[in-house]
MDTraj code that builds the backbone (N, CA, C; nanometers):
import mdtraj as md
import numpy as np

residues = "MET SER LEU PHE LYS LYS ILE VAL GLY LYS ILE LEU ASN GLN PRO GLU GLU ASP GLU ASN GLN ASP VAL ILE LYS LEU GLY ASP GLN LEU LYS ASN ALA ASP LEU ASP TYR LYS PHE VAL GLN LEU PHE THR HIS SER GLY GLY PHE PHE ASN TYR CYS GLY ASP GLU ALA GLU ALA LEU GLN THR LEU ASN HIS ILE LEU LYS ILE GLU ASP VAL LYS SER VAL PHE CYS TRP ASP GLN GLU LEU LYS ASN PHE LEU ASP VAL VAL LYS VAL PRO TYR THR THR GLU LEU GLU LEU PHE ASN ASP CYS ALA PHE ILE THR CYS GLU TYR LEU ILE ALA TYR ASP GLY ARG ILE MET LEU SER HIS ASN ASN ILE LEU HIS TYR HIS SER SER ARG LEU PRO GLU LYS ILE ILE ILE MET ALA ASN VAL SER GLN ILE VAL THR ASN LEU ASN ASP ALA MET ALA LYS ILE LYS ARG ASN GLY ASN ILE LYS ASN LEU THR SER ILE SER GLY SER ASN SER LYS LEU ASP THR PRO ASN LYS ASP ASN THR LYS LEU PHE LEU LEU LEU LEU GLU ASP".split()
xyz = np.array([
    [0.0849, -0.1164, 0.0000],
    [0.0000, 0.0000, 0.0000],
    [0.0898, 0.1232, 0.0000],
    [0.0578, 0.2198, -0.0840],
    [0.1413, 0.3389, -0.0937],
    [0.1272, 0.4252, 0.0310],
    [0.2280, 0.5077, 0.0548],
    [0.2266, 0.5983, 0.1693],
    [0.1091, 0.6937, 0.1607],
    [0.0798, 0.7434, 0.0405],
    [-0.0321, 0.8349, 0.0215],
    [-0.1645, 0.7693, 0.0625],
    [-0.1866, 0.6450, 0.0177],
    [-0.3099, 0.5733, 0.0526],
    [-0.3202, 0.5532, 0.2037],
    [-0.2074, 0.5223, 0.2683],
    [-0.2088, 0.5029, 0.4135],
    [-0.2481, 0.6308, 0.4851],
    [-0.1915, 0.7436, 0.4416],
    [-0.2215, 0.8721, 0.5058],
    [-0.3681, 0.9083, 0.4844],
    [-0.4161, 0.8975, 0.3606],
    [-0.5569, 0.9289, 0.3312],
    [-0.6478, 0.8340, 0.4088],
    [-0.6114, 0.7079, 0.4149],
    [-0.6907, 0.6107, 0.4903],
    [-0.6992, 0.6465, 0.6375],
    [-0.5885, 0.6910, 0.6964],
    [-0.5881, 0.7317, 0.8377],
    [-0.6755, 0.8544, 0.8580],
    [-0.6650, 0.9524, 0.7666],
    [-0.7447, 1.0751, 0.7785],
    [-0.8932, 1.0423, 0.7687],
    [-0.9302, 0.9561, 0.6753],
    [-1.0708, 0.9187, 0.6575],
    [-1.1130, 0.8068, 0.7507],
    [-1.0195, 0.7605, 0.8346],
    [-1.0451, 0.6545, 0.9315],
    [-1.0917, 0.5263, 0.8640],
    [-1.0288, 0.4941, 0.7515],
    [-1.0604, 0.3716, 0.6808],
    [-0.9656, 0.2613, 0.7263],
    [-1.0119, 0.1371, 0.7301],
    [-0.9227, 0.0286, 0.7717],
    [-0.8144, 0.0068, 0.6681],
    [-0.6986, -0.0345, 0.7141],
    [-0.5912, -0.0660, 0.6221],
    [-0.6262, -0.1935, 0.5477],
    [-0.5790, -0.2030, 0.4251],
    [-0.6104, -0.3195, 0.3428],
    [-0.5610, -0.4481, 0.4075],
    [-0.4521, -0.4399, 0.4843],
    [-0.3978, -0.5589, 0.5498],
    [-0.5009, -0.6226, 0.6423],
    [-0.5769, -0.5407, 0.7148],
    [-0.6787, -0.5932, 0.8064],
    [-0.7847, -0.6687, 0.7281],
    [-0.8313, -0.6095, 0.6175],
    [-0.9313, -0.6763, 0.5346],
    [-0.8740, -0.8037, 0.4755],
    [-0.7481, -0.7998, 0.4337],
    [-0.6846, -0.9168, 0.3753],
    [-0.6731, -1.0296, 0.4776],
    [-0.6427, -0.9961, 0.6030],
    [-0.6327, -1.0984, 0.7070],
    [-0.7638, -1.1743, 0.7214],
    [-0.8749, -1.1023, 0.7264],
    [-1.0063, -1.1660, 0.7402],
    [-1.0369, -1.2488, 0.6162],
    [-1.0061, -1.1953, 0.4994],
    [-1.0304, -1.2686, 0.3745],
    [-0.9458, -1.3950, 0.3694],
    [-0.8182, -1.3838, 0.4058],
    [-0.7300, -1.5013, 0.4056],
    [-0.7793, -1.6073, 0.5035],
    [-0.8128, -1.5639, 0.6237],
    [-0.8620, -1.6585, 0.7231],
    [-0.9918, -1.7228, 0.6754],
    [-1.0813, -1.6426, 0.6167],
    [-1.2059, -1.6956, 0.5618],
    [-1.1808, -1.7997, 0.4541],
    [-1.0829, -1.7729, 0.3671],
    [-1.0480, -1.8697, 0.2628],
    [-0.9933, -1.9990, 0.3227],
    [-0.9111, -1.9863, 0.4266],
    [-0.8557, -2.1046, 0.4919],
    [-0.9654, -2.1883, 0.5570],
    [-1.0737, -2.1230, 0.5982],
    [-1.1812, -2.1923, 0.6690],
    [-1.3008, -2.2246, 0.5791],
    [-1.2848, -2.2138, 0.4471],
    [-1.4001, -2.2287, 0.3575],
    [-1.4687, -2.3640, 0.3695],
    [-1.3973, -2.4678, 0.4082],
    [-1.4590, -2.6005, 0.4204],
    [-1.4961, -2.6359, 0.5651],
    [-1.4753, -2.5418, 0.6560],
    [-1.5058, -2.5667, 0.7976],
    [-1.6560, -2.5567, 0.8223],
    [-1.7004, -2.6139, 0.9338],
    [-1.8399, -2.5995, 0.9742],
    [-1.8715, -2.4519, 0.9924],
    [-1.9961, -2.4139, 0.9652],
    [-2.0355, -2.2730, 0.9739],
    [-2.0116, -2.2138, 1.1118],
    [-2.0484, -2.2883, 1.2156],
    [-2.0324, -2.2342, 1.3505],
    [-1.8853, -2.2123, 1.3842],
    [-1.8006, -2.3062, 1.3463],
    [-1.6564, -2.2935, 1.3723],
    [-1.5992, -2.1745, 1.2951],
    [-1.6369, -2.1622, 1.1689],
    [-1.5884, -2.0530, 1.0853],
    [-1.6317, -1.9179, 1.1433],
    [-1.7586, -1.9080, 1.1812],
    [-1.8061, -1.7822, 1.2387],
    [-1.7258, -1.7460, 1.3628],
    [-1.7099, -1.8407, 1.4540],
    [-1.6398, -1.8137, 1.5798],
    [-1.4958, -1.7699, 1.5537],
    [-1.4275, -1.8373, 1.4627],
    [-1.2888, -1.8018, 1.4321],
    [-1.2781, -1.6590, 1.3781],
    [-1.3657, -1.6234, 1.2852],
    [-1.3601, -1.4898, 1.2254],
    [-1.4090, -1.3820, 1.3222],
    [-1.5078, -1.4158, 1.4046],
    [-1.5587, -1.3212, 1.5043],
    [-1.4502, -1.2888, 1.6069],
    [-1.3837, -1.3907, 1.6584],
    [-1.2786, -1.3660, 1.7572],
    [-1.1557, -1.3034, 1.6923],
    [-1.1289, -1.3374, 1.5678],
    [-1.0167, -1.2760, 1.4955],
    [-1.0368, -1.1246, 1.4824],
    [-1.1624, -1.0819, 1.4698],
    [-1.1908, -0.9389, 1.4566],
    [-1.1978, -0.8683, 1.5924],
    [-1.1728, -0.9426, 1.7006],
    [-1.1682, -0.8800, 1.8328],
    [-1.2890, -0.9055, 1.9205],
    [-1.3844, -0.9852, 1.8734],
    [-1.5019, -1.0167, 1.9541],
    [-1.4703, -1.1188, 2.0614],
    [-1.5509, -1.1193, 2.1663],
    [-1.5355, -1.2143, 2.2768],
    [-1.6485, -1.3157, 2.2676],
    [-1.6136, -1.4410, 2.2425],
    [-1.7116, -1.5466, 2.2207],
    [-1.7314, -1.6292, 2.3468],
    [-1.8594, -1.6571, 2.3786],
    [-1.8941, -1.7408, 2.4933],
    [-2.0019, -1.8397, 2.4503],
    [-1.9680, -1.9680, 2.4494],
    [-2.0674, -2.0705, 2.4194],
    [-2.1423, -2.1038, 2.5479],
    [-2.2737, -2.1107, 2.5376],
    [-2.3577, -2.1412, 2.6544],
    [-2.4487, -2.2589, 2.6196],
    [-2.4385, -2.3662, 2.6959],
    [-2.5179, -2.4851, 2.6704],
    [-2.6658, -2.4671, 2.6990],
    [-2.6985, -2.3769, 2.7910],
    [-2.8386, -2.3512, 2.8253],
    [-2.8507, -2.2113, 2.8852],
    [-2.9736, -2.1721, 2.9200],
    [-2.9969, -2.0369, 2.9725],
    [-2.9312, -2.0149, 3.1079],
    [-2.9201, -2.1193, 3.1891],
    [-2.8545, -2.1048, 3.3197],
    [-2.7071, -2.0690, 3.3009],
    [-2.6422, -2.1338, 3.2066],
    [-2.5025, -2.1031, 3.1788],
    [-2.4893, -1.9628, 3.1178],
    [-2.5857, -1.9242, 3.0335],
    [-2.5850, -1.7893, 2.9751],
    [-2.5997, -1.6844, 3.0847],
    [-2.6858, -1.7098, 3.1811],
    [-2.7058, -1.6173, 3.2931],
    [-2.5778, -1.6029, 3.3754],
    [-2.5132, -1.7134, 3.4020],
    [-2.3883, -1.7117, 3.4775],
    [-2.2798, -1.6349, 3.4008],
    [-2.2698, -1.6572, 3.2699],
    [-2.1707, -1.5878, 3.1866],
    [-2.2006, -1.4383, 3.1793],
    [-2.3276, -1.4047, 3.1630],
    [-2.3687, -1.2639, 3.1606],
    [-2.3296, -1.1948, 3.2906],
    [-2.3609, -1.2566, 3.4018],
    [-2.3278, -1.2001, 3.5327],
    [-2.1770, -1.1776, 3.5460],
    [-2.0992, -1.2735, 3.4991],
    [-1.9531, -1.2644, 3.5048],
    [-1.9026, -1.1455, 3.4205],
    [-1.9546, -1.1315, 3.2989],
    [-1.9143, -1.0205, 3.2109],
    [-1.9508, -0.8868, 3.2735],
    [-2.0717, -0.8767, 3.3255],
    [-2.1170, -0.7502, 3.3855],
    [-2.0296, -0.7100, 3.5040],
    [-1.9882, -0.8085, 3.5838],
    [-1.9014, -0.7785, 3.6985],
    [-1.7607, -0.7406, 3.6549],
    [-1.7035, -0.8194, 3.5655],
    [-1.5662, -0.7943, 3.5198],
    [-1.5567, -0.6580, 3.4505],
    [-1.6575, -0.6240, 3.3718],
    [-1.6570, -0.4982, 3.2968],
    [-1.7097, -0.3811, 3.3796],
    [-1.7462, -0.4070, 3.5042],
    [-1.7949, -0.3037, 3.5958],
    [-1.9097, -0.2226, 3.5354],
    [-2.0090, -0.2943, 3.4821],
    [-2.1246, -0.2315, 3.4174],
    [-2.2191, -0.1757, 3.5235],
    [-2.2596, -0.0503, 3.5037],
    [-2.3489, 0.0172, 3.5988],
    [-2.4909, 0.0316, 3.5454],
    [-2.5062, 0.0501, 3.4127],
    [-2.6380, 0.0712, 3.3540],
    [-2.6406, 0.0146, 3.2127],
    [-2.7461, -0.0601, 3.1815],
    [-2.7560, -0.1321, 3.0553],
    [-2.8744, -0.0820, 2.9735],
    [-2.8526, -0.0659, 2.8433],
    [-2.9634, -0.0431, 2.7502],
    [-3.0144, -0.1795, 2.7080],
    [-3.1421, -0.2071, 2.7356],
    [-3.2029, -0.3353, 2.7008],
    [-3.3530, -0.3157, 2.6888],
    [-3.4069, -0.3415, 2.5732],
    [-3.5511, -0.3245, 2.5583],
    [-3.6235, -0.4568, 2.5324],
    [-3.5523, -0.5641, 2.5071],
    [-3.6104, -0.6956, 2.4813],
    [-3.6583, -0.7581, 2.6120],
    [-3.7852, -0.7986, 2.6170],
    [-3.8445, -0.8482, 2.7417],
    [-3.7725, -0.9720, 2.7960],
    [-3.7386, -1.0666, 2.7110],
    [-3.6693, -1.1870, 2.7590],
    [-3.5331, -1.1533, 2.8174],
    [-3.4615, -1.0612, 2.7534],
    [-3.3297, -1.0230, 2.8035],
    [-3.3412, -0.9434, 2.9333],
    [-3.4470, -0.8633, 2.9454],
    [-3.4680, -0.7882, 3.0702],
    [-3.4860, -0.8838, 3.1874],
    [-3.5454, -0.9997, 3.1626],
    [-3.5607, -1.0999, 3.2688],
    [-3.4250, -1.1458, 3.3208],
    [-3.3273, -1.1615, 3.2301],
    [-3.1909, -1.1977, 3.2714],
    [-3.1333, -1.0885, 3.3618],
    [-3.1506, -0.9618, 3.3208],
    [-3.0962, -0.8504, 3.3989],
    [-3.1642, -0.8376, 3.5342],
    [-3.2936, -0.8717, 3.5413],
    [-3.3640, -0.8691, 3.6696],
    [-3.3035, -0.9700, 3.7666],
    [-3.2665, -1.0865, 3.7135],
    [-3.2087, -1.1905, 3.7981],
    [-3.0728, -1.1472, 3.8526],
    [-2.9891, -1.0864, 3.7671],
    [-2.8554, -1.0456, 3.8115],
    [-2.8554, -0.9076, 3.8777],
    [-2.9736, -0.8470, 3.8835],
    [-2.9929, -0.7185, 3.9542],
    [-2.9016, -0.6068, 3.9033],
    [-2.9080, -0.5866, 3.7704],
    [-2.8343, -0.4764, 3.7084],
    [-2.9373, -0.3775, 3.6534],
    [-2.9216, -0.2478, 3.6843],
    [-3.0166, -0.1484, 3.6337],
    [-3.0108, -0.1375, 3.4815],
    [-3.1277, -0.1177, 3.4204],
    [-3.1334, -0.1034, 3.2753],
    [-3.2382, -0.0008, 3.2373],
    [-3.2245, 0.0506, 3.1142],
    [-3.3225, 0.1425, 3.0580],
    [-3.3708, 0.0819, 2.9266],
    [-3.4951, 0.1098, 2.8914],
    [-3.5499, 0.0571, 2.7667],
    [-3.5270, 0.1523, 2.6498],
    [-3.4780, 0.2714, 2.6784],
    [-3.4347, 0.3672, 2.5761],
    [-3.2855, 0.3892, 2.5966],
    [-3.2133, 0.4116, 2.4876],
    [-3.0705, 0.4343, 2.4969],
    [-3.0429, 0.5704, 2.5598],
    [-2.9670, 0.5695, 2.6685],
    [-2.9340, 0.6923, 2.7414],
    [-2.7832, 0.7124, 2.7382],
    [-2.7398, 0.8353, 2.7537],
    [-2.5970, 0.8661, 2.7528],
    [-2.5215, 0.7955, 2.8650],
    [-2.5879, 0.7724, 2.9781],
    [-2.5200, 0.7102, 3.0917],
    [-2.5128, 0.5575, 3.0816],
    [-2.5789, 0.4965, 2.9818],
    [-2.5672, 0.3515, 2.9638],
    [-2.4236, 0.3175, 2.9247],
    [-2.3625, 0.2259, 2.9988],
    [-2.2266, 0.1862, 2.9643],
    [-2.2217, 0.0485, 2.8980],
    [-2.3402, -0.0083, 2.8698],
    [-2.3470, -0.1392, 2.8061],
    [-2.4825, -0.1536, 2.7371],
    [-2.4854, -0.2306, 2.6296],
    [-2.6108, -0.2685, 2.5649],
    [-2.6210, -0.4201, 2.5698],
    [-2.7389, -0.4695, 2.6011],
    [-2.7652, -0.6130, 2.6023],
    [-2.8780, -0.6357, 2.5032],
    [-2.8442, -0.6967, 2.3882],
    [-2.9373, -0.7050, 2.2769],
    [-2.9344, -0.8437, 2.2133],
    [-3.0316, -0.8666, 2.1254],
    [-3.0333, -0.9852, 2.0406],
    [-2.9804, -0.9438, 1.9036],
    [-2.9848, -1.0341, 1.8077],
    [-2.9411, -1.0010, 1.6719],
    [-3.0294, -1.0756, 1.5724],
    [-3.0138, -1.0400, 1.4457],
    [-3.0872, -1.1097, 1.3401],
    [-3.0115, -1.2363, 1.2990],
    [-2.8858, -1.2169, 1.2556],
    [-2.8073, -1.3305, 1.2071],
    [-2.6600, -1.3140, 1.2413],
    [-2.5905, -1.4265, 1.2455],
    [-2.4461, -1.4322, 1.2617],
    [-2.3904, -1.4784, 1.1272],
    [-2.3058, -1.3975, 1.0662],
    [-2.2611, -1.4231, 0.9293],
    [-2.1241, -1.4907, 0.9313],
    [-2.1221, -1.6174, 0.8908],
    [-1.9996, -1.6975, 0.8971],
    [-1.8928, -1.6487, 0.7996],
    [-1.9326, -1.5879, 0.6899],
    [-1.8367, -1.5445, 0.5873],
    [-1.7298, -1.4520, 0.6433],
    [-1.7693, -1.3605, 0.7325],
    [-1.6727, -1.2631, 0.7839],
    [-1.6819, -1.2394, 0.9343],
    [-1.7609, -1.3193, 1.0043],
    [-1.7685, -1.3080, 1.1499],
    [-1.8436, -1.1860, 1.1985],
    [-1.9311, -1.1315, 1.1149],
    [-2.0078, -1.0124, 1.1524],
    [-2.1442, -1.0526, 1.2089],
    [-2.2041, -0.9589, 1.2816],
    [-2.3347, -0.9817, 1.3427],
    [-2.4324, -0.8816, 1.2834],
    [-2.5425, -0.9311, 1.2261],
    [-2.6425, -0.8444, 1.1646],
    [-2.7468, -0.8030, 1.2674],
    [-2.7694, -0.6729, 1.2719],
    [-2.8687, -0.6139, 1.3623],
    [-2.9759, -0.5432, 1.2816],
    [-3.0904, -0.5209, 1.3450],
    [-3.1980, -0.4462, 1.2807],
    [-3.2765, -0.3689, 1.3872],
    [-3.3827, -0.3077, 1.3423],
    [-3.4748, -0.2364, 1.4309],
    [-3.5235, -0.3283, 1.5438],
    [-3.5371, -0.4570, 1.5136],
    [-3.5818, -0.5530, 1.6149],
    [-3.4846, -0.5640, 1.7318],
    [-3.3588, -0.5257, 1.7088],
    [-3.2557, -0.5406, 1.8109],
    [-3.2138, -0.4091, 1.8745],
    [-3.2018, -0.3035, 1.7934],
    [-3.1491, -0.1755, 1.8441],
    [-3.2469, -0.0597, 1.8236],
    [-3.3724, -0.0923, 1.7968],
    [-3.4765, 0.0082, 1.7738],
    [-3.4348, 0.1011, 1.6608],
    [-3.4506, 0.2303, 1.6811],
    [-3.4193, 0.3276, 1.5761],
    [-3.2780, 0.3833, 1.5878],
    [-3.2001, 0.3324, 1.6806],
    [-3.0661, 0.3857, 1.7053],
    [-2.9654, 0.3340, 1.6026],
    [-2.8740, 0.4193, 1.5646],
    [-2.7637, 0.3784, 1.4775],
    [-2.6633, 0.3009, 1.5624],
    [-2.5980, 0.2029, 1.5034],
    [-2.5040, 0.1198, 1.5799],
    [-2.3910, 0.2017, 1.6416],
    [-2.3558, 0.3145, 1.5817],
    [-2.2484, 0.3980, 1.6369],
    [-2.2883, 0.4650, 1.7681],
    [-2.4183, 0.4706, 1.7980],
    [-2.4649, 0.5308, 1.9235],
    [-2.4656, 0.4312, 2.0390],
    [-2.4474, 0.3045, 2.0103],
    [-2.4477, 0.2038, 2.1163],
    [-2.3285, 0.2255, 2.2087],
    [-2.3417, 0.1851, 2.3346],
    [-2.2293, 0.1993, 2.4292],
    [-2.1073, 0.1196, 2.3837],
    [-1.9952, 0.1444, 2.4482],
    [-1.8703, 0.0778, 2.4106],
    [-1.8704, -0.0705, 2.4433],
    [-1.9567, -0.1127, 2.5338],
    [-1.9683, -0.2557, 2.5667],
    [-2.1032, -0.3040, 2.5149],
    [-2.0995, -0.4074, 2.4328],
    [-2.2214, -0.4627, 2.3747],
    [-2.2207, -0.6130, 2.3990],
    [-2.3281, -0.6622, 2.4597],
    [-2.3438, -0.8060, 2.4827],
    [-2.4608, -0.8517, 2.3972],
    [-2.4363, -0.9508, 2.3133],
    [-2.5395, -1.0009, 2.2225],
    [-2.5697, -1.1451, 2.2577],
    [-2.6989, -1.1763, 2.2679],
    [-2.7403, -1.3141, 2.2897],
    [-2.8002, -1.3665, 2.1598],
    [-2.7516, -1.4816, 2.1156],
    [-2.7982, -1.5414, 1.9905],
    [-2.8034, -1.6922, 2.0046],
    [-2.8666, -1.7556, 1.9070],
    [-2.8750, -1.9014, 1.9018],
    [-2.7913, -1.9542, 1.7857],
    [-2.7453, -2.0774, 1.7990],
    [-2.6652, -2.1410, 1.6941],
    [-2.7407, -2.1389, 1.5613],
    [-2.8729, -2.1531, 1.5636],
    [-2.9525, -2.1565, 1.4405],
    [-2.9510, -2.0231, 1.3650],
    [-2.8998, -1.9177, 1.4254],
    [-2.8940, -1.7877, 1.3589],
    [-2.7682, -1.7710, 1.2737],
    [-2.6807, -1.8700, 1.2739],
    [-2.5600, -1.8631, 1.1911],
    [-2.5984, -1.8932, 1.0467],
    [-2.5594, -1.8030, 0.9563],
    [-2.5839, -1.8208, 0.8134],
    [-2.4501, -1.8144, 0.7401],
    [-2.4482, -1.8644, 0.6180],
    [-2.3251, -1.8712, 0.5401],
    [-2.2688, -1.7335, 0.5076],
    [-2.3536, -1.6454, 0.4531],
    [-2.3048, -1.5146, 0.4089],
    [-2.4172, -1.4112, 0.4140],
    [-2.3850, -1.2916, 0.3716],
    [-2.4807, -1.1814, 0.3736],
    [-2.6001, -1.2092, 0.2832],
    [-2.5782, -1.2748, 0.1695],
    [-2.6896, -1.3080, 0.0789],
    [-2.7920, -1.3966, 0.1480],
    [-2.7446, -1.4973, 0.2215],
    [-2.8369, -1.5859, 0.2948],
    [-2.9161, -1.5064, 0.3986],
    [-2.8470, -1.4192, 0.4699],
    [-2.9139, -1.3379, 0.5723],
    [-3.0200, -1.2486, 0.5092],
    [-2.9856, -1.1825, 0.3985],
    [-3.0808, -1.0928, 0.3321],
    [-3.2008, -1.1699, 0.2765],
    [-3.1777, -1.2888, 0.2237],
    [-3.2882, -1.3709, 0.1728],
    [-3.3846, -1.4063, 0.2857],
    [-3.3308, -1.4426, 0.4014],
    [-3.4161, -1.4761, 0.5161],
    [-3.4908, -1.3528, 0.5668],
    [-3.4253, -1.2394, 0.5645],
    [-3.4900, -1.1159, 0.6092],
    [-3.6043, -1.0788, 0.5155],
    [-3.5846, -1.0945, 0.3857],
    [-3.6917, -1.0644, 0.2888],
    [-3.8127, -1.1538, 0.3129],
    [-3.7870, -1.2806, 0.3456],
    [-3.8976, -1.3729, 0.3736],
    [-3.9740, -1.3331, 0.4995],
    [-3.9034, -1.2722, 0.5956],
    [-3.9666, -1.2330, 0.7221],
    [-4.0391, -1.1000, 0.7136],
    [-4.0320, -1.0311, 0.6006],
    [-4.1028, -0.9043, 0.5859],
    [-4.0090, -0.7851, 0.5916],
    [-4.0678, -0.6698, 0.6036],
    [-3.9934, -0.5446, 0.5999],
    [-3.9233, -0.5191, 0.7329],
    [-3.7922, -0.5293, 0.7320],
    [-3.7146, -0.5023, 0.8524],
    [-3.6346, -0.3756, 0.8294],
    [-3.6420, -0.2830, 0.9242],
    [-3.5765, -0.1531, 0.9110],
    [-3.4448, -0.1507, 0.9881],
    [-3.3660, -0.0488, 0.9578],
    [-3.2431, -0.0169, 1.0294],
    [-3.1438, -0.1332, 1.0300],
    [-3.1216, -0.1939, 0.9139],
    [-3.0268, -0.3048, 0.9037],
    [-2.8836, -0.2529, 0.9100],
    [-2.8024, -0.3203, 0.9874],
    [-2.6605, -0.2886, 0.9976],
    [-2.5881, -0.4138, 1.0431],
    [-2.4570, -0.4093, 1.0441],
    [-2.3819, -0.5218, 1.0992],
    [-2.2645, -0.4668, 1.1777],
    [-2.2223, -0.5438, 1.2763],
    [-2.1102, -0.5042, 1.3606],
    [-2.0161, -0.6225, 1.3754],
    [-1.8949, -0.5927, 1.4124],
    [-1.7976, -0.6979, 1.4397],
    [-1.7076, -0.6514, 1.5525],
    [-1.6116, -0.7332, 1.5873],
    [-1.5254, -0.7037, 1.7010],
    [-1.4455, -0.5754, 1.6871],
    [-1.3802, -0.5362, 1.7931],
    [-1.3136, -0.4063, 1.8014],
    [-1.1958, -0.3920, 1.7063],
    [-1.1350, -0.4999, 1.6616],
    [-1.0209, -0.4884, 1.5710],
    [-1.0631, -0.4549, 1.4291],
    [-1.1922, -0.4638, 1.3993],
    [-1.2391, -0.4472, 1.2628],
    [-1.2326, -0.3041, 1.2137],
    [-1.2777, -0.2082, 1.2915],
    [-1.2833, -0.0664, 1.2546],
    [-1.3688, -0.0432, 1.1306],
    [-1.4520, -0.1374, 1.0932],
    [-1.5367, -0.1197, 0.9764],
    [-1.6701, -0.0563, 1.0118],
    [-1.7115, -0.0702, 1.1354],
    [-1.8469, -0.0302, 1.1723],
    [-1.8563, 0.1126, 1.2209],
    [-1.7839, 0.1421, 1.3260],
    [-1.7945, 0.2722, 1.3906],
    [-1.6565, 0.3337, 1.3990],
    [-1.6214, 0.4195, 1.3022],
    [-1.4858, 0.4701, 1.2943],
    [-1.4377, 0.5443, 1.4179],
    [-1.5260, 0.6008, 1.4962],
    [-1.4838, 0.6787, 1.6124],
    [-1.4706, 0.5946, 1.7389],
    [-1.5007, 0.4663, 1.7307],
    [-1.5006, 0.3812, 1.8500],
    [-1.4019, 0.2670, 1.8324],
    [-1.2782, 0.2905, 1.8716],
    [-1.1773, 0.1862, 1.8587],
    [-1.1794, 0.0906, 1.9775],
    [-1.2411, 0.1301, 2.0869],
    [-1.2348, 0.0494, 2.2091],
    [-1.3664, -0.0219, 2.2398],
    [-1.4485, -0.0477, 2.1390],
    [-1.5721, -0.1212, 2.1596],
    [-1.5401, -0.2655, 2.1970],
    [-1.6109, -0.3153, 2.2974],
    [-1.5979, -0.4564, 2.3343],
    [-1.7296, -0.5243, 2.2995],
    [-1.7205, -0.6250, 2.2150],
    [-1.8373, -0.6968, 2.1675],
    [-1.8327, -0.8393, 2.2208],
    [-1.9316, -0.8720, 2.3051],
    [-1.9415, -1.0040, 2.3666],
    [-2.0579, -1.0791, 2.3020],
    [-2.0386, -1.2049, 2.2708],
    [-2.1458, -1.2872, 2.2158],
    [-2.1699, -1.4052, 2.3086],
    [-2.2950, -1.4199, 2.3495],
    [-2.3380, -1.5374, 2.4250],
    [-2.4149, -1.6247, 2.3259],
    [-2.3551, -1.7317, 2.2805],
    [-2.4171, -1.8182, 2.1810],
    [-2.4807, -1.9387, 2.2502],
    [-2.6127, -1.9453, 2.2401],
    [-2.6910, -2.0508, 2.3047],
    [-2.7206, -2.1630, 2.2090],
    [-2.7142, -2.2838, 2.2593],
    [-2.7582, -2.3995, 2.1824],
    [-2.9106, -2.3922, 2.1733],
    [-2.9659, -2.4213, 2.0549],
    [-3.1128, -2.4161, 2.0358],
    [-3.1812, -2.5294, 2.1119],
])
top = md.Topology()
chain = top.add_chain()
for i, resn in enumerate(residues, 1):
    res = top.add_residue(resn, chain, resSeq=i)
    for name in ("N", "CA", "C"):
        top.add_atom(name, md.element.get_by_symbol(name[0]), res)
traj = md.Trajectory(xyz[None], top)
């Protein structure tokens, strides 16, 4: 990459081609791997924190551990099932995103094995842009939400009707999602169906 491209890329806060190449190379190496394995490898490669949970009790225990370690004081969470988890661990939450929220606890639409990204929509983050989410994001998903690529995810979304505010996020090393947030921590609690 030329020096000029590097400087312009830094000014525009664009990821260096090497980062994209690393994900592409790793994806190519894993092309014959199981979807779940491929997703996990690419998700963690991009800086995400992966937690497999065999059941809801294990997910609750893992959630509690993350909230304590990360010293979370207030969570943005509007999903009723997820709010039940927060009630059990006794962490304050708001159903609207507030400036004082230091964590978001949300669901997702799909987990994309092609590049380890997580697809979100209005169903998960309401009308908020992903860049407005707190620096700590905990996502709860099921193994059945893993899809091969973005085309598969979009096809499933079209079948489910009109979904608004589609976006995708990945771990903190990616810098593809929110250029101003280099220190985002993305935790995934993956539940067996």
